[in-house]
C-alpha positions in Angstrom: 0.0 0.0 0.0 2.8 2.4 0.8 4.5 1.8 -2.6 1.4 3.0 -4.4 1.3 6.1 -2.2 5.0 6.7 -2.8 4.7 6.7 -6.6 2.6 9.8 -6.9 4.9 11.6 -4.4 8.0 10.6 -6.3 6.3 11.5 -9.6 5.2 14.9 -8.2 8.7 15.5 -6.8 10.4 14.5 -10.0 8.0 16.6 -12.1 8.6 19.6 -9.9 12.4 19.2 -10.0 12.4 18.7 -13.8 10.1 21.7 -14.3 12.4 23.9 -12.0 15.5 22.7 -13.9 13.8 23.4 -17.2 12.6 26.9 -16.0 16.1 27.7 -14.8 17.7 26.6 -18.1 15.1 28.4 -20.1 15.7 31.6 -18.2 19.5 31.3 -18.6 19.1 30.6 -22.3 16.7 33.5 -22.7 19.1 35.9 -21.0 22.0 34.5 -23.1 19.9 35.2 -26.2 19.3 38.8 -25.2 22.9 39.2 -24.3 24.0 37.8 -27.6 21.6 40.1 -29.5 23.1 43.1 -27.6 26.7 42.0 -28.3 25.9 41.6 -32.0 24.2 45.0 -32.2 27.2 46.6 -30.6 29.4 44.8 -33.1 27.4 46.0 -36.0 27.2 49.6 -34.7 31.0 49.8 -34.1 31.8 48.1 -37.5 29.4 49.9 -39.8 28.5 53.2 -38.1 31.8 54.1 -36.3 34.0 52.2 -38.8 36.0 50.8 -35.9 35.2 47.0 -35.3 35.7 45.6 -31.9 37.6 42.3 -31.8 35.9 40.9 -28.7 32.3 41.1 -29.9 32.4 38.2 -32.4 34.2 36.0 -29.9 31.8 36.8 -27.0 28.8 36.2 -29.2 30.3 32.8 -30.3 30.9 31.7 -26.7 27.4 32.8 -25.6 25.9 30.8 -28.5 27.9 27.7 -27.6 26.7 27.9 -24.0 23.1 28.6 -25.1 23.1 25.8 -27.6 24.5 23.2 -25.3 22.2 24.1 -22.4 19.2 24.2 -24.7 19.6 20.5 -25.5 18.3 19.7 -22.1 15.1 21.5 -23.0 14.6 19.1 -25.9 15.2 16.2 -23.5 12.6 17.5 -21.1 9.9 17.9 -23.8 10.9 14.7 -25.6 11.2 16.8 -28.8 14.6 15.8 -30.2 14.5 14.5 -33.7 14.1 10.7 -33.8 13.0 7.9 -36.1 10.0 6.5 -34.4 8.5 4.6 -37.4 9.4 1.2 -36.0 9.1 2.0 -32.3 5.6 3.4 -32.7 4.4 0.0 -34.1 5.8 -2.0 -31.2 3.7 -3.2 -28.2 3.6 -0.6 -25.4 5.7 -2.7 -23.0 8.5 -3.4 -25.6 8.4 0.3 -26.6 8.9 1.4 -23.0 11.8 -1.0 -22.6 13.5 0.3 -25.7 13.0 3.9 -24.6 14.4 3.1 -21.2 17.5 1.3 -22.7 18.0 4.3 -25.0 17.8 6.7 -22.0 20.3 4.6 -20.0 22.7 4.5 -23.0 22.3 8.3 -23.3 23.2 8.6 -19.6 26.3 6.5 -20.1 27.3 8.7 -23.1 26.7 11.8 -21.0 28.9 10.4 -18.3 31.7 10.2 -20.7 31.0 13.7 -22.1 31.0 15.1 -18.5 34.3 13.3 -17.6 36.1 14.2 -20.8 34.7 17.7 -20.8 36.0 18.4 -17.4 39.4 16.8 -18.3 39.7 18.9 -21.5 38.6 22.1 -19.8 41.2 21.7 -17.1 44.1 20.3 -19.2 43.7 22.4 -22.3 41.3 25.3 -21.7 42.9 26.4 -18.5 46.2 27.0 -20.3 44.9 28.9 -23.3 43.8 32.5 -23.6 41.1 33.6 -26.1 42.5 36.1 -28.5 39.7 38.6 -28.4 38.4 38.6 -24.8 41.7 37.6 -23.2 40.0 35.1 -20.9 40.9 31.6 -20.1 39.5 29.1 -22.6 38.4 27.1 -19.6 35.1 29.1 -19.5 33.9 28.4 -23.1 35.1 24.8 -22.9 33.4 24.3 -19.5 30.0 24.6 -21.2 30.3 21.0 -22.3 30.5 19.4 -18.8 28.0 21.8 -17.3 25.4 21.1 -20.1 26.2 17.4 -19.8 25.4 17.5 -16.1 22.1 19.4 -16.7 21.1 16.9 -19.4 22.1 13.9 -17.2 20.0 15.2 -14.3 17.1 16.0 -16.6 17.2 12.4 -18.1 17.3 10.9 -14.6 14.3 12.9 -13.6 12.5 11.9 -16.8 13.2 8.2 -16.1 11.6 8.6 -12.6 8.6 10.4 -14.1 8.1 7.8 -16.9 8.6 5.0 -14.4 5.9 6.2 -12.1 3.4 7.4 -14.6 4.0 4.5 -17.1 4.1 6.7 -20.2 6.6 8.9 -22.0 7.2 12.4 -21.0 6.1 15.0 -23.6 4.4 18.3 -23.9 5.0 21.8 -22.9 5.7 22.7 -19.3 3.4 25.0 -17.4 5.7 27.9 -17.2 6.0 28.2 -21.0 2.2 28.2 -21.3 2.3 31.7 -19.8 3.9 33.0 -23.0 1.1 31.6 -25.2 -1.7 33.8 -26.5 -4.2 30.9 -26.8 
């Protein structure tokens, strides 16, 4: 009896944590998008209006885009909206489909573990000893986007596995906080 009561609590907790993580990543990506827009506008203004291009703007915009793109991948995981070939899987019985999805998620976690480990290693061994030419910052910071995004994706997938395991169906759809932006 307690196991059935624990499932809704675990599902509610996992849903809440996943939604909070998604909201945080969405907010960070939104701010990064605005910052990248501002940096590009400054670059265009200095290059074409003042005729004196700034070296650091292109590099900063690139680094922001890398962080935004890598963090944004976790949003696709949360919504189950990454591109995939589901032609065969959709025709399988529900139990077999669930097993294949679970195995795929576990393999993704394994891959992300490697990405996190190697991303940290490369950031520390290579990035910490290089300086970016335009911004004159350690390349550790742009390279550290990979392990940070890997950790966010890893956590999001673990939460999704909990949610799917307790509700018995795949996670999909749009989170509540994004529905605030809809005009429907």
